[in-house]
C-alpha positions, -999 to 999 in steps of 0.1 A, spaced: -17 14 -116 12 14 -92 4 10 -56 21 34 -33 24 30 5 38 56 29 57 42 59 55 60 93 64 53 129 84 65 159 122 67 156 129 35 176 106 10 158 132 -3 133 111 12 105 140 21 82 157 -12 89 125 -29 78 123 -7 47 158 -16 37 151 -53 41 118 -52 22 132 -32 -7 167 -47 -7 179 -11 -8 210 0 10 212 34 28 208 51 61 188 30 86 190 49 119 168 47 149 167 84 156 145 113 143 154 134 113 181 109 102 176 121 67 158 150 50 148 132 19 124 102 19 136 67 10 117 54 -20 118 17 -31 99 -1 -59 93 -37 -50 79 -66 -71 46 -80 -57 52 -117 -52 26 -138 -71 31 -175 -77 6 -174 -106 31 -156 -128 54 -186 -127 25 -210 -135 16 -189 -166 53 -186 -177 57 -224 -177 30 -225 -204 36 -193 -224 75 -195 -223 78 -157 -224 110 -137 -229 104 -120 -196 82 -120 -165 69 -87 -152 52 -87 -117 31 -59 -105 50 -34 -83 44 -16 -50 62 16 -41 72 21 -5 79 57 7 98 57 40 99 90 59 120 98 89 108 88 123 82 112 138 85 125 173 57 139 194 49 175 183 70 173 151 40 172 127 16 194 146 39 222 158 64 223 129 92 211 151 123 199 132 113 186 98 81 167 106 58 185 83 82 182 54 84 145 59 46 140 60 42 160 28 60 133 10 33 107 17 2 128 11 -4 113 -23 3 77 -13 -26 52 -16 -23 40 20 -3 45 51 16 17 69 24 24 105 53 3 118 49 -5 155 76 -18 177 71 -52 194 107 -64 195 129 -59 226 164 -44 222 184 -28 250 205 -9 223 175 10 209 176 47 215 160 54 249 134 80 255 116 91 286 95 62 299 105 42 268 136 20 275 150 -5 251 133 -34 269 99 -18 273 74 -19 245 39 -3 243 26 -8 207 -9 7 214 5 38 230 31 43 202 3 39 176 -18 65 194 10 89 194 15 87 157 -22 89 150 -24 120 171 4 135 150 -14 127 118 -46 142 130 -29 174 141 -11 176 108 -44 173 90 -59 201 111 -30 223 102 -34 214 65 -71 224 66 -65 256 85 -41 267 58 -65 257 30 -97 272 44 -90 309 38 -82 302 1 -111 279 -3 -135 305 11 -123 331 -14 -125 307 -43 -159 293 -33 -174 329 -36 -163 329 -73 -169 293 -81 -201 277 -67 -189 242 -76 -163 245 -48 -191 249 -21 -192 211 -13 -154 211 -8 -155 241 15 -184 227 35 -168 193 40 -135 210 49 -152 230 77 -169 198 90 -136 179 90 -118 206 110 -144 201 138 -143 163 135 -105 162 137 -104 186 166 -124 160 185 -96 135 180 -112 116 152 -96 104 119 -111 121 88 -119 87 72 -143 79 100 -166 109 95 -199 102 79 -200 117 44 -221 115 13 -204 102 -19 -202 139 -31 -185 149 2 -161 120 1 -151 129 -34 -145 165 -24 -126 155 7 -102 134 -15 -89 167 -30 -79 179 4 -51 153 6 -56 145 43 -34 118 58 -62 104 80 -84 99 50 -61 72 39 -66 35 47 -42 24 75 -21 -8 78 -2 -17 109 30 -37 108 43 -52 140 81 -53 140 85 -84 161 113 -107 174 117 -139 154 100 -160 180 68 -139 177 63 -143 140 35 -169 144 18 -152 174 -18 -140 171 -14 -103 180 -41 -81 195 -58 -56 172 -46 -19 171 -74 5 165 -96 -24 153 -69 -36 128 -49 -68 132 -12 -59 128 9 -79 104 38 -95 122 71 -90 103 106 -94 117 131 -70 101 160 -93 108 143 -122 91 134 -101 60 170 -89 58 182 -126 57 155 -135 32 166 -107 9 201 -124 6 187 -159 -3 177 -174 -37 140 -185 -40 146 -221 -30 167 -212 0 142 -186 10 113 -211 9 133 -235 30 142 -208 55 105 -198 58 94 -234 63 119 -237 92 102 -207 108 68 -222 103 58 -196 77 45 -200 41 51 -165 29 76 -137 34 66 -105 52 67 -86 19 42 -110 4 19 -108 34 21 -70 34 14 -66 -3 -16 -89 -2 -29 -71 29 -25 -38 10 -44 -51 -20 -72 -63 2 -74 -30 21 -75 -9 -11 -99 -32 -30 -73 -41 -57 -68 -73 -77 -46 -86 -105 -52 -96 -141 -26 -110 -165 -14 -108 -200 5 -138 -214 24 -144 -246 58 -151 -261 71 -116 -254 61 -114 -217 39 -126 -189 28 -97 -169 6 -88 -139 -15 -57 -139 -32 -41 -110 -68 -29 -112 -95 -20 -87 -122 -46 -79 -153 -39 -98 -134 -24 -128 -148 -30 -162 -129 -46 -191 -123 -12 -208 -110 3 -175 -86 -26 -172 -75 -21 -208 -68 15 -199 -43 4 -172 -22 -10 -200 -26 20 -223 -52 48 -227 -56 39 -263 -68 4 -253 -96 19 -233 -105 45 -259 -107 20 -287 -119 -10 -268 -137 -36 -288 -136 -69 -269 -116 -87 -242 -106 -123 -249 -107 -137 -214 -96 -169 -197 -99 -176 -160 -64 -183 -145 -74 -219 -134 -87 -227 -169 -55 -213 -186 -33 -235 -164 -55 -266 -164 -60 -265 -202 -24 -257 -211 -28 -222 -223 -49 -202 -248 -51 -229 -274 -64 -255 -250 -88 -231 -234 -102 -221 -268 -107 -257 -278 -125 -265 -246 -148 -235 -250 -133 -217 -220 -120 -186 -238 -148 -160 -236 -153 -128 -256 -163 -102 -231 -177 -67 -239 -177 -33 -223 -199 -42 -193 -177 -72 -182 -165 -69 -146 -129 -81 -143 -122 -110 -120 -90 -116 -101 -66 -138 -121 -82 -132 -155 -58 -138 -184 -68 -113 -210 -60 -102 -246 -77 -69 -255 -90 -61 -290 -91 -24 -298 -92 0 -327 -81 36 -325 
């Protein structure tokens, strides 16, 4: 499964500059609204040191990390999403199917940033900016539901199975109109499943990235809406993107950091969404695969190919630490650390697996 994250923020937060740095993707990076009609989409490898450790043993022809897709939409302005001003609604439509939303919030000071009323280049107010964007997302969801309700009411009369979806949609309109995010409304499992099909932005998990000045990278920032923002400096990430791995590691060490902003963000997204990685290792390739925590062995096999899940027999499984400590599959097998797991096995983060199947 590929992880997809939608990036939102006000026009003056350096959001597109950060996107360009994280994805090493050139293009328009402007600090004004509606800079581009189409969203920027970048596919980025998820950094994972475990891949290199596996590769040293398996000597594969190639190494394939897991990936994350970033979808960067143009900066939102107050009223754009809720009132149809400019192109706000079109931009938001591009992230309705993302797994999570990452809101970039400005902490850096820059006198050259586009000035707005009560928002000069030297003045920053992250909490207020975040509240503005959240209000826009809530209002956009209200508009989405108000458009869907008439159709849902007609269809529910013909199909009784749509009744739960209609009922939760009506409840959500009221909840959103009180200024609440959809995800915070108390729902049964059935209602939550029905709500998922409404594609509401505020039903998605939210990450906050603090775009900071370089000297703020190690600061402990106050929570926004109960969530600790991830400090990332767009300028630093841009410099890192130009360096080879050894130079990048040295540069990070000089800044007092162990990991790049991309790595911290990817790991935070995995944790937020309840995801984990398992690996396949052999002469052809060493590869990381993404699966939800709690997934069974057949479900993990299905991430590789649907036939693997359909014809699942067994999963030859080695814990990552055992694979590395014992020198690979042969050593793990000789030490009795290679396990044959069945359909009920719950995958663990870092499992090195070979699936047996028959279709």
